[in-house]
Every structure is written in structure tokens, then in C-alpha cells.
ZADO-867545 format. One record per residue (C-alpha): x, y, z; residue number from 1. Coordinates in nm, 3 decimals. Layout:
BEGIN
- X_Y_Z_NUM
...
This chain:
BEGIN
- -0.001_-0.012_-0.002_1
- 0.275_0.229_0.092_2
- 0.447_0.168_-0.234_3
- 0.144_0.249_-0.430_4
- 0.132_0.584_-0.239_5
- 0.492_0.656_-0.327_6
- 0.407_0.593_-0.703_7
- 0.111_0.840_-0.690_8
- 0.332_1.097_-0.511_9
- 0.597_1.074_-0.778_10
- 0.354_1.091_-1.055_11
- 0.193_1.393_-0.897_12
- 0.523_1.561_-0.853_13
- 0.623_1.507_-1.200_14
- 0.292_1.616_-1.341_15
- 0.324_1.954_-1.160_16
- 0.679_1.991_-1.290_17
- 0.578_1.927_-1.654_18
- 0.285_2.172_-1.607_19
- 0.506_2.443_-1.476_20
- 0.747_2.388_-1.778_21
- 0.451_2.395_-2.015_22
- 0.329_2.723_-1.856_23
- 0.678_2.870_-1.886_24
- 0.692_2.772_-2.256_25
- 0.349_2.932_-2.314_26
- 0.467_3.247_-2.116_27
- 0.786_3.277_-2.338_28
- 0.586_3.223_-2.644_29
- 0.398_3.534_-2.555_30
- 0.689_3.742_-2.430_31
- 0.945_3.696_-2.714_32
- 1.269_3.915_-2.702_33
- 1.282_4.162_-2.986_34
- 1.558_4.357_-3.179_35
- 1.552_4.723_-3.096_36
- 1.805_5.016_-3.089_37
- 1.924_5.161_-2.765_38
- 2.009_5.535_-2.805_39
- 2.282_5.700_-2.584_40
- 2.387_6.057_-2.531_41
- 2.683_6.159_-2.325_42
- 2.697_5.801_-2.205_43
- 2.338_5.782_-2.074_44
- 2.048_5.585_-2.222_45
- 1.776_5.812_-2.353_46
- 1.543_5.558_-2.518_47
- 1.475_5.248_-2.723_48
- 1.362_5.293_-3.072_49
- 1.268_5.047_-3.336_50
- 1.428_5.219_-3.638_51
- 1.769_5.399_-3.634_52
- 1.739_5.528_-3.987_53
- 1.415_5.717_-3.903_54
- 1.592_5.893_-3.622_55
- 1.875_5.996_-3.856_56
- 1.637_6.113_-4.119_57
- 1.438_6.327_-3.863_58
- 1.744_6.494_-3.739_59
- 1.866_6.584_-4.089_60
- 1.507_6.698_-4.182_61
- 1.469_6.933_-3.892_62
- 1.817_7.100_-3.892_63
- 1.763_7.316_-4.204_64
- 1.938_7.623_-4.053_65
- 2.265_7.443_-4.011_66
- 2.239_7.295_-4.358_67
- 2.190_7.647_-4.493_68
- 2.464_7.804_-4.291_69
- 2.738_7.551_-4.388_70
- 2.597_7.467_-4.738_71
- 2.591_7.092_-4.654_72
- 2.331_6.828_-4.733_73
- 2.345_6.619_-4.410_74
- 2.345_6.705_-4.045_75
- 2.438_6.441_-3.782_76
- 2.369_6.393_-3.410_77
- 2.628_6.511_-3.146_78
- 2.953_6.337_-3.126_79
- 2.866_6.206_-2.789_80
- 2.562_6.024_-2.944_81
- 2.557_5.651_-2.996_82
- 2.322_5.374_-3.106_83
- 2.348_5.011_-3.021_84
- 2.137_4.729_-3.173_85
- 2.006_4.508_-2.884_86
- 1.771_4.215_-2.827_87
- 1.549_4.269_-2.513_88
- 1.220_4.173_-2.352_89
- 1.169_4.547_-2.257_90
- 0.846_4.690_-2.376_91
- 0.913_5.055_-2.290_92
- 0.983_5.161_-2.644_93
- 1.003_5.544_-2.735_94
- 0.883_5.700_-3.046_95
- 1.154_5.870_-3.259_96
- 1.013_6.216_-3.195_97
- 1.059_6.185_-2.825_98
- 1.411_6.082_-2.854_99
- 1.490_6.354_-3.100_100
- 1.360_6.613_-2.858_101
- 1.614_6.498_-2.591_102
- 1.889_6.523_-2.852_103
- 1.766_6.866_-2.964_104
- 1.786_6.978_-2.591_105
- 2.171_6.910_-2.613_106
- 2.192_7.146_-2.910_107
- 2.520_7.013_-3.032_108
- 2.461_6.870_-3.379_109
- 2.761_6.801_-3.609_110
- 2.849_6.810_-3.970_111
- 3.109_6.641_-4.173_112
- 3.434_6.835_-4.210_113
- 3.812_6.823_-4.155_114
- 4.003_6.837_-3.842_115
- 4.351_7.010_-3.901_116
- 4.636_6.936_-3.656_117
- 4.963_7.146_-3.695_118
- 5.245_7.013_-3.500_119
- 5.549_7.239_-3.441_120
- 5.896_7.107_-3.460_121
- 5.974_7.281_-3.129_122
- 5.964_7.046_-2.834_123
- 5.698_7.108_-2.549_124
- 5.489_7.324_-2.796_125
- 5.127_7.215_-2.791_126
- 4.978_7.108_-3.132_127
- 4.729_7.355_-3.283_128
- 4.393_7.227_-3.386_129
- 4.125_7.387_-3.592_130
- 3.832_7.276_-3.832_131
- 3.758_7.348_-4.196_132
- 3.443_7.248_-4.394_133
- 3.654_7.049_-4.664_134
- 3.998_6.989_-4.796_135
- 3.934_7.252_-5.083_136
- 3.898_7.531_-4.833_137
- 4.221_7.437_-4.677_138
- 4.415_7.398_-4.991_139
- 4.290_7.732_-5.130_140
- 4.407_7.904_-4.801_141
- 4.750_7.730_-4.797_142
- 4.805_7.866_-5.158_143
- 4.714_8.216_-5.049_144
- 4.960_8.187_-4.759_145
- 5.234_8.077_-5.000_146
- 5.144_8.360_-5.244_147
- 5.184_8.612_-4.965_148
- 5.559_8.529_-4.965_149
- 5.622_8.402_-5.309_150
- 5.541_8.562_-5.644_151
- 5.257_8.371_-5.813_152
- 5.441_8.304_-6.148_153
- 5.766_8.197_-5.956_154
- 5.546_7.952_-5.742_155
- 5.385_7.819_-6.050_156
- 5.711_7.757_-6.214_157
- 5.847_7.580_-5.918_158
- 5.533_7.356_-5.896_159
- 5.544_7.271_-6.269_160
- 5.931_7.230_-6.261_161
- 5.960_7.518_-6.524_162
- 6.211_7.749_-6.349_163
- 6.432_7.929_-6.586_164
- 6.804_7.857_-6.578_165
- 7.032_8.130_-6.445_166
- 7.241_8.300_-6.717_167
- 7.410_8.584_-6.542_168
- 7.227_8.667_-6.222_169
- 6.897_8.527_-6.072_170
- 6.780_8.260_-5.843_171
- 6.581_7.934_-5.841_172
- 6.398_7.758_-5.564_173
- 6.559_7.434_-5.482_174
- 6.309_7.323_-5.196_175
- 6.003_7.473_-5.043_176
- 5.821_7.343_-4.742_177
- 5.650_7.415_-4.420_178
- 5.855_7.338_-4.094_179
- 5.536_7.219_-3.920_180
- 5.384_6.871_-3.982_181
- 5.015_6.922_-4.110_182
- 4.761_6.640_-4.069_183
- 4.413_6.647_-4.204_184
- 4.147_6.409_-4.081_185
- 3.784_6.363_-4.188_186
- 3.554_6.373_-3.893_187
- 3.218_6.503_-3.752_188
- 3.246_6.856_-3.616_189
- 3.024_7.019_-3.359_190
- 2.852_7.331_-3.514_191
- 2.962_7.502_-3.184_192
- 3.319_7.491_-3.297_193
- 3.476_7.735_-3.523_194
- 3.459_7.605_-3.875_195
- 3.642_7.774_-4.152_196
- 3.432_7.786_-4.468_197
- 3.605_8.077_-4.641_198
- 3.967_8.028_-4.764_199
- 4.022_8.399_-4.737_200
- 3.929_8.409_-4.362_201
- 4.142_8.100_-4.317_202
- 4.434_8.268_-4.502_203
- 4.409_8.566_-4.255_204
- 4.403_8.332_-3.950_205
- 4.717_8.143_-4.083_206
- 4.901_8.470_-4.156_207
- 4.809_8.691_-3.878_208
- 4.720_8.440_-3.600_209
- 4.375_8.576_-3.563_210
- 4.046_8.579_-3.763_211
- 3.981_8.943_-3.645_212
- 3.966_9.228_-3.897_213
- 4.313_9.385_-3.950_214
- 4.415_9.729_-3.902_215
- 4.411_9.949_-4.215_216
- 4.548_10.281_-4.328_217
- 4.410_10.506_-4.602_218
- 4.675_10.626_-4.840_219
- 4.739_10.996_-4.842_220
- 4.914_11.223_-5.092_221
- 5.287_11.167_-5.072_222
- 5.271_10.836_-4.918_223
- 5.496_10.555_-5.012_224
- 5.532_10.195_-4.900_225
- 5.854_10.290_-4.725_226
- 5.698_10.589_-4.535_227
- 5.381_10.400_-4.445_228
- 5.587_10.098_-4.311_229
- 5.813_10.313_-4.112_230
- 5.528_10.502_-3.947_231
- 5.352_10.174_-3.856_232
- 5.653_9.977_-3.729_233
- 5.682_9.751_-4.026_234
- 5.964_9.697_-4.269_235
- 5.879_9.729_-4.642_236
- 5.894_9.343_-4.677_237
- 5.642_9.295_-4.403_238
- 5.413_9.551_-4.560_239
- 5.426_9.364_-4.889_240
- 5.350_9.031_-4.720_241
- 5.043_9.187_-4.563_242
- 4.948_9.341_-4.900_243
- 5.027_9.090_-5.165_244
- 4.873_9.297_-5.447_245
- 5.189_9.502_-5.439_246
- 5.484_9.346_-5.609_247
- 5.763_9.560_-5.465_248
- 5.880_9.872_-5.279_249
- 5.831_10.086_-5.580_250
- 5.467_9.994_-5.654_251
- 5.249_10.298_-5.691_252
- 4.982_10.360_-5.426_253
- 4.660_10.518_-5.510_254
- 4.533_10.806_-5.292_255
- 4.233_10.672_-5.092_256
- 4.319_10.320_-5.109_257
- 4.313_10.120_-4.787_258
- 4.619_9.908_-4.703_259
- 4.680_9.644_-4.419_260
- 4.926_9.775_-4.160_261
- 4.907_9.468_-3.931_262
- 5.224_9.283_-3.843_263
- 5.202_8.929_-3.958_264
- 5.231_8.652_-3.696_265
- 5.222_8.332_-3.911_266
- 5.104_8.019_-3.759_267
- 5.293_7.811_-4.033_268
- 5.669_7.856_-4.125_269
- 5.729_7.864_-4.487_270
- 6.085_7.780_-4.583_271
- 6.247_7.850_-4.914_272
- 6.582_7.716_-4.999_273
- 6.727_7.914_-5.279_274
- 7.020_7.893_-5.505_275
- 7.105_8.256_-5.600_276
- 7.354_8.444_-5.820_277
- 7.357_8.812_-5.726_278
- 7.568_9.114_-5.774_279
- 7.623_9.256_-5.428_280
- 7.761_9.594_-5.338_281
- 8.072_9.607_-5.107_282
- 8.103_9.937_-4.918_283
- 8.452_10.108_-4.912_284
- 8.641_10.197_-4.606_285
- 8.713_10.560_-4.510_286
- 9.077_10.640_-4.422_287
- 9.248_10.960_-4.309_288
- 9.609_11.044_-4.377_289
- 9.795_11.347_-4.250_290
- 10.019_11.585_-4.458_291
- 10.253_11.786_-4.233_292
- 10.317_12.017_-4.510_293
- 9.955_12.135_-4.513_294
- 9.816_12.376_-4.248_295
- 9.608_12.208_-3.975_296
- 9.297_12.351_-4.100_297
- 9.331_12.167_-4.442_298
- 9.086_11.873_-4.488_299
- 9.002_11.733_-4.842_300
- 8.885_11.405_-4.993_301
- 9.192_11.327_-5.193_302
- 9.072_10.992_-5.309_303
- 8.703_10.924_-5.399_304
- 8.557_10.591_-5.257_305
- 8.425_10.355_-5.502_306
- 8.177_10.081_-5.402_307
- 8.280_9.732_-5.509_308
- 8.065_9.481_-5.681_309
- 8.099_9.110_-5.628_310
- 7.897_8.846_-5.817_311
- 7.829_8.594_-5.545_312
- 7.683_8.248_-5.596_313
- 7.524_8.131_-5.265_314
- 7.244_7.941_-5.099_315
- 7.008_8.142_-4.882_316
- 6.716_8.057_-4.680_317
- 6.388_8.264_-4.684_318
- 6.164_8.212_-4.376_319
- 5.817_8.346_-4.417_320
- 5.936_8.587_-4.690_321
- 6.243_8.719_-4.508_322
- 6.598_8.618_-4.561_323
- 6.736_8.427_-4.253_324
- 7.066_8.507_-4.096_325
- 7.223_8.187_-4.250_326
- 7.397_8.236_-4.589_327
- 7.616_7.961_-4.742_328
- 7.868_8.110_-5.000_329
- 7.963_7.891_-5.296_330
- 8.177_8.126_-5.517_331
- 8.250_8.483_-5.561_332
- 8.365_8.686_-5.863_333
- 8.487_9.042_-5.837_334
- 8.303_9.260_-6.103_335
- 8.444_9.602_-5.971_336
- 8.716_9.659_-5.708_337
- 8.648_9.847_-5.401_338
- 8.834_10.176_-5.361_339
- 8.868_10.338_-5.020_340
- 8.783_10.702_-4.967_341
- 9.090_10.886_-4.850_342
- 9.072_11.213_-4.659_343
- 9.397_11.416_-4.612_344
- 9.424_11.649_-4.324_345
- 9.695_11.905_-4.245_346
- 9.942_11.846_-3.963_347
- 10.040_11.523_-3.785_348
- 9.834_11.237_-3.661_349
- 9.692_11.283_-3.293_350
- 9.863_11.069_-3.038_351
- 9.543_10.864_-2.979_352
- 9.363_10.749_-2.651_353
- 9.425_10.754_-2.283_354
- 9.183_10.507_-2.124_355
- 9.010_10.624_-1.795_356
- 8.778_10.342_-1.656_357
- 8.591_10.597_-1.471_358
- 8.511_10.816_-1.776_359
- 8.352_10.643_-2.062_360
- 8.202_10.940_-2.225_361
- 8.403_10.905_-2.541_362
- 8.561_11.251_-2.491_363
- 8.882_11.167_-2.674_364
- 9.093_11.312_-2.947_365
- 8.924_11.302_-3.300_366
- 9.146_11.071_-3.515_367
- 8.949_11.152_-3.836_368
- 8.711_10.977_-4.058_369
- 8.883_10.630_-4.039_370
- 8.604_10.360_-4.049_371
- 8.679_10.011_-4.150_372
- 8.434_9.731_-4.251_373
- 8.399_9.476_-3.948_374
- 8.403_9.146_-4.155_375
- 8.568_8.986_-4.445_376
- 8.462_9.042_-4.792_377
- 8.245_8.962_-4.976_378
- 7.966_8.969_-4.741_379
- 7.565_8.973_-4.727_380
- 7.368_9.214_-4.518_381
- 7.073_9.012_-4.420_382
- 6.885_9.263_-4.208_383
- 6.910_9.641_-4.217_384
- 6.870_9.919_-3.966_385
- 6.485_9.881_-3.967_386
- 6.168_9.743_-3.807_387
- 6.165_9.357_-3.795_388
- 5.890_9.139_-3.637_389
- 5.738_9.423_-3.447_390
- 6.060_9.578_-3.293_391
- 6.331_9.796_-3.424_392
- 6.643_9.628_-3.543_393
- 6.893_9.877_-3.420_394
- 7.200_9.737_-3.623_395
- 7.274_9.547_-3.949_396
- 7.323_9.185_-3.967_397
- 7.631_9.081_-4.177_398
- 7.664_8.716_-4.300_399
- 7.822_8.528_-4.583_400
- 8.180_8.506_-4.447_401
- 8.147_8.192_-4.248_402
- 8.123_8.056_-3.899_403
- 8.448_8.143_-3.716_404
- 8.557_8.399_-3.975_405
- 8.731_8.712_-3.823_406
- 8.565_9.015_-3.687_407
- 8.756_9.342_-3.699_408
- 8.747_9.660_-3.498_409
- 8.572_9.920_-3.713_410
- 8.780_10.206_-3.573_411
- 9.053_10.283_-3.318_412
- 8.915_10.276_-2.974_413
- 8.904_10.112_-2.619_414
- 8.707_9.800_-2.514_415
- 8.470_9.890_-2.249_416
- 8.238_9.579_-2.231_417
- 8.261_9.216_-2.312_418
- 8.050_8.898_-2.266_419
- 8.148_8.544_-2.348_420
- 7.945_8.301_-2.141_421
- 7.705_8.185_-2.430_422
- 7.726_7.867_-2.625_423
- 7.870_7.931_-2.978_424
- 7.537_7.814_-3.121_425
- 7.225_7.988_-3.001_426
- 6.871_7.970_-3.120_427
- 6.594_8.242_-3.189_428
- 6.451_8.383_-2.880_429
- 6.759_8.303_-2.658_430
- 6.810_8.573_-2.406_431
- 7.182_8.482_-2.346_432
- 7.395_8.801_-2.333_433
- 7.078_9.013_-2.340_434
- 6.994_8.823_-2.663_435
- 7.313_8.951_-2.824_436
- 7.501_8.643_-2.738_437
- 7.879_8.675_-2.688_438
- 7.952_9.045_-2.765_439
- 8.203_9.332_-2.746_440
- 8.151_9.715_-2.716_441
- 8.436_9.945_-2.814_442
- 8.438_10.318_-2.728_443
- 8.562_10.558_-2.993_444
- 8.633_10.925_-3.011_445
- 8.342_11.169_-3.031_446
- 8.136_10.969_-2.783_447
- 8.070_10.693_-3.057_448
- 8.051_10.323_-2.978_449
- 8.043_10.008_-3.183_450
- 7.876_9.672_-3.066_451
- 7.975_9.329_-3.210_452
- 7.717_9.065_-3.130_453
- 7.655_8.683_-3.165_454
- 8.026_8.615_-3.164_455
- 8.213_8.281_-3.069_456
- 8.311_8.279_-2.704_457
- 8.679_8.294_-2.761_458
- 8.709_8.668_-2.777_459
- 9.047_8.815_-2.873_460
- 9.014_9.114_-2.664_461
- 8.938_9.224_-2.304_462
- 8.806_9.532_-2.122_463
- 9.051_9.808_-2.108_464
- 9.243_9.703_-2.402_465
- 9.322_9.960_-2.669_466
- 9.251_9.824_-3.031_467
- 9.317_9.979_-3.369_468
- 9.100_9.968_-3.682_469
- 9.131_9.640_-3.869_470
- 9.246_9.447_-3.562_471
- 9.087_9.107_-3.508_472
- 8.885_9.113_-3.209_473
- 8.655_8.798_-3.232_474
- 8.520_8.529_-3.458_475
- 8.192_8.532_-3.623_476
- 7.946_8.306_-3.423_477
- 7.587_8.207_-3.383_478
- 7.543_8.275_-3.018_479
- 7.235_8.426_-2.833_480
- 6.909_8.488_-3.023_481
- 7.036_8.381_-3.364_482
- 6.937_8.168_-3.663_483
- 7.269_8.142_-3.836_484
- 7.625_8.251_-3.826_485
- 7.632_8.625_-3.856_486
- 7.755_8.949_-3.705_487
- 7.512_9.197_-3.533_488
- 7.699_9.518_-3.594_489
- 7.560_9.827_-3.407_490
- 7.678_10.196_-3.376_491
- 7.571_10.411_-3.092_492
- 7.618_10.783_-2.985_493
- 7.677_10.726_-2.611_494
- 7.708_10.399_-2.430_495
- 7.477_10.141_-2.583_496
- 7.170_10.049_-2.380_497
- 7.274_10.301_-2.107_498
- 7.140_10.624_-2.243_499
- 7.308_10.605_-2.590_500
- 7.138_10.644_-2.911_501
- 7.162_10.383_-3.183_502
- 7.224_10.520_-3.538_503
- 7.235_10.350_-3.873_504
- 7.581_10.189_-3.930_505
- 7.543_10.289_-4.303_506
- 7.616_10.661_-4.181_507
- 7.975_10.558_-4.121_508
- 8.024_10.412_-4.481_509
- 7.796_10.610_-4.720_510
């Protein structure tokens, strides 16, 4: 009997289990998991939808203003938007319009465009990132930047490999490139970002470091490019770069024309490596001789000075339209010899200087008009006594004679200051030696001083030493704030940087 009861219990238990399984199967048949799309915004779920294409279509149809502003055919969701296909039993399905409204509240729709990254060769300088609508806008802007520095015909001939061969004098571009690494990447860009759509506006940004309107000047009667540049702290080359419609300094200005007087601050660094054959003038020295048979009041130029001409073949580097301080000479041919100017004075030569370390006013005996050139010849003047990069360059930069070539005292005098703690090779922006690098200051008669900067550290003279015109005082270097071997040659009435006034060195030779 008990066995019969056990059998009945087992059968009953088994039946209940089968019934429960059957009920479960029936339940699952009526609650089948379905395929939906989970929408995310900023990492949070904002709803399930049945059709992702419908949501994309709604976004694109509703954002007509964005399409009109950027002249695009498609508008996309925000960058922090995502859709994932999922299989779920959840039944709380949103309609597309409700999900769109949540996206609309974020107000951060995107369009297709180009992300531009500019990587500087300088270490520890952050990459610059900006956005353009398409590659065509960027390419046109880059071309505009190049044409601000390079004549259009010259540029086209370079691109087409059609540069003319040099017969007598002339130049060819051997290489042209930007120092920075430029990367373009297609991406979706938030419409809240600045997106460049106009090549002219982008060119302005790349040249001046800003999209803001530039300062302008209205041309008046009597104005020239030189006078406008000088009064607005530009050199003529900087003016021409800012106003590419003018081809050279002699271009005629029309009264009433508006010209750009903003100093360029290029984001990119365009380098041109140029092979050049050029006739360079070489100034003559001025000498004084004394004739004891003439009265002391006698003074006359007895030999006229003649400027020399040397045809020099060299490689130069142009950086953003201006010649760098680095010049590599290849060969030189003298076209016309330099002849010094000689002034004859009556009487005998004065005895010279007596150095007083407590008195550096330059109140010494006048030894005459004896000025010598401070470097070897032939030479190249890469920067004049002029405005440059927003500040006044109070000297001339002389290059082309080579790293380590001799530097000469320009006139008899006394060494009153030296500095030689800088490395022989500096870099642009270095403040070593007050940015002059290793340097020497010599005091002359008539309260005049000469400064010799960017020297090698092994100076040949020391403070208190008396020097004569033409004496080797140092070697050409590249110290301090410098981009290549050259001499910074300055002339001052009064002690330099201590109340003295810088004057153009050309006044000594021309």
C-alpha cells in the first residue's frame, strides 16, 4: 500500500513539474525578446527605438538652418551620441520624436568636415587644432599663404618644374616646405566649434594668428610703401606680405586706397631654400692720412671712394618671406674692385687715446674719418637698420663670411664691455647675453661706440684694451638669439643701452 502511495506522489510531482514547464513555454511564446536600438547621449540611455534610420532622417530634416549656414546636405547627431542594436524583452519603447527632442535639448549637432592638426618642430609646444569645412577650403587657404611670400608666377614655375636657368644673375627655388607637420582628418564637427568655410578668412588666420579684422590705413598724398611701413613699425617686406597685391617697394599707391598695416604673426613657417647668383655691393672704407706740409685747417677728400661689386653665388634661406641670418657662399667673382675713400688732413696724426675706466663718455681726440668694415669681404647684409617682427632692429646683420671668420674693430678705440658666457650656437629667442650672445662694445672718439654681437666665445680682446682699426677682436658665431652665423653690428652715440642712441651703421660708410 505504501509503495502505491509513493508511486502516486512521484507521478503527482512529475505532473506538476511538467505543467510548470508547459506554462513557462507558453509564457515565453507570448513575451518573445525583440530587436531594438538603444540610444545613448553623453554615455546615458535616452530611449529604445525601433528604427535608427528614421531618427537620423528626422535629425537631418529638422536642422535646415545648419544645412543652410554651412551649405551641406546632411546634419548628424552630437559626437557624444551612440546607437547600439540590442535584443531585449523590454517593452518601454520610445517613439523617434521623443528621442529627437532629448537630442535637440543638447543642441550640439555635427556636420562632416576636416580636423586640421599642426604640429610644431619645437619640443613642448602644444599642437594647434582647428576645423575646416572641406579639403578644398584648406588647400586654397594654404595657396594664399604661400602667395603672400612668393610671387605667383615663381610659385607656379616651381610647382611645374619650369624654373628658368640662371644666365648671369638670378635665383631658383631648390626646395620649399612648411616646418610644421600638417595632418588632415575627416570627422564629424560640432557646429559650436569654429569651422572655417571661407579660404580668405582661413588665410588671414594662418598669416596673422587671428580671424579678427586687420588694422588698415588710408593712403594719403605723398605716401610711399617705405613711409607707411616706417610709421606703422613695419619694414617694407612685411608690408608687402600683408598686402600681396603690391609687387615691390616701388609699387604705386593710389590716394584713398586702404592698405593692411598689421604685423604678420604666421602660424605656419614657410621655408624656401634658394640657389642665388647676385651682384652685391661692397662698401668702401674711409681712411684719414695726415700731411705735415699742409696747414692744420686743411681737410680734403683726396681719393674718391668706389663701391665694389661682387657677383656671388650662394644658397640662402627665406623664412616667411624674409631672408634668414644663414647664408652659404659657394663662389665669388669680383666685378668691380672697392676703392677706399681717403681724406687728407693737415698736420700730424693725433697721439691717440688715454683710457680712463671711470670716464666712458668718449671724449677723446678725434682721429679723423677712419672707419673700416668689420667682417671679411664679400659679405651679405641680411637685415638692415629697420623694423623687424614688431621691434626695431638697431643694427645691421652681416653674414656670408662663414662661422669662425674674423671680426675686426671698425675704428681705433678702447674695449669697454665684453660678454663670452654663451654657447657658440644659440637659437631664435635666446636671452643669453641680453639676446646679443657673446659680444664686445668698443668706445671711440666723439662719444661713439660700436657693438659686435653673436660672436664665438673665444674673444680676442678684454675690457680696457686699446684696439686699432682692422684688428681682429673676435670670430663670427651664432650665439644668443640667432638663426645662423652672422655679425650683429651696431653703432651708438653714447654708451649702448645706457642712455646712448643707436644710429644706422650705414652713416659711417655712405
